[in-house]
C-alpha positions as CSV (number, residue, x, y, z in Angstrom):
1,X,107.8,115.3,92.0
2,X,104.5,113.5,91.3
3,X,104.7,109.8,91.8
4,X,102.7,109.1,88.6
5,X,105.2,111.2,86.5
6,X,108.1,109.3,88.1
7,X,106.6,105.9,87.2
8,X,105.9,107.1,83.6
9,X,109.4,108.4,83.2
10,X,111.1,105.3,84.6
11,X,108.9,103.1,82.4
12,X,109.8,105.2,79.4
13,X,113.5,104.7,79.9
14,X,113.0,101.0,80.6
15,X,110.9,100.6,77.5
16,X,113.5,102.4,75.4
17,X,116.4,100.3,76.8
18,X,114.5,97.0,76.5
19,X,113.4,97.7,72.9
20,X,117.0,98.6,72.0
21,X,118.3,95.4,73.5
22,X,115.6,93.3,71.8
23,X,116.1,94.8,68.4
24,X,119.8,94.4,68.5
25,X,119.8,90.8,70.0
26,X,116.7,89.0,68.7
27,X,116.1,88.3,65.0
28,X,112.3,88.6,64.9
29,X,110.5,90.6,62.3
30,X,106.8,91.1,61.3
31,X,107.1,91.8,57.6
32,X,105.9,90.9,54.1
33,X,107.5,91.6,50.8
34,X,106.0,95.2,50.8
35,X,105.2,96.1,54.5
36,X,107.4,96.0,57.6
37,X,105.7,96.4,60.9
38,X,108.4,98.0,63.0
39,X,108.2,97.9,66.8
40,X,107.3,101.6,66.9
41,X,104.2,100.9,64.8
42,X,103.2,98.1,67.1
43,X,103.7,100.3,70.1
44,X,101.6,103.1,68.6
45,X,98.8,100.6,67.7
46,X,98.9,99.3,71.3
47,X,98.6,102.9,72.5
48,X,95.5,103.4,70.3
49,X,93.9,100.3,71.7
50,X,94.7,101.4,75.3
51,X,93.2,104.9,74.6
52,X,90.1,103.4,73.1
53,X,89.5,101.2,76.1
54,X,90.4,104.2,78.4
55,X,93.4,102.4,80.0
56,X,95.7,105.1,81.3
57,X,98.2,103.3,83.5
58,X,101.4,105.4,83.5
59,X,103.8,102.5,83.5
60,X,102.3,100.9,80.5
61,X,102.1,104.2,78.6
62,X,105.7,105.1,79.5
63,X,107.0,101.7,78.4
64,X,105.1,101.9,75.1
65,X,106.3,105.5,74.5
66,X,109.9,104.3,75.1
67,X,109.5,101.5,72.6
68,X,108.0,103.8,70.0
69,X,110.7,106.4,70.5
70,X,113.5,103.9,70.2
71,X,112.1,102.8,66.9
72,X,111.7,106.3,65.6
73,X,115.4,107.3,66.2
74,X,116.6,104.4,64.0
75,X,117.7,105.1,60.5
76,X,115.1,102.8,58.7
77,X,111.7,103.2,60.3
78,X,109.3,103.5,57.4
79,X,106.2,101.2,56.9
80,X,107.0,100.4,53.3
81,X,109.7,97.8,52.9
82,X,112.6,98.7,50.5
83,X,113.9,95.7,48.6
């Protein structure tokens, strides 16, 4: 197994677990009356910035991927906030 793939995979799992723990235990939200910036959106934006600056560290990408995936498997993950 390639070492880079192992680092990416372990970081993905760690990112998923840490995001799940954070969302369920910390009451912190970035939202307005109409828009809700979920953690999967923030992770995806961070990935775009990393890609733009050509930063391809497997551990960082794995962690951000885990964070994004954890948010996407939740029931309510849309950008528009429902009242």
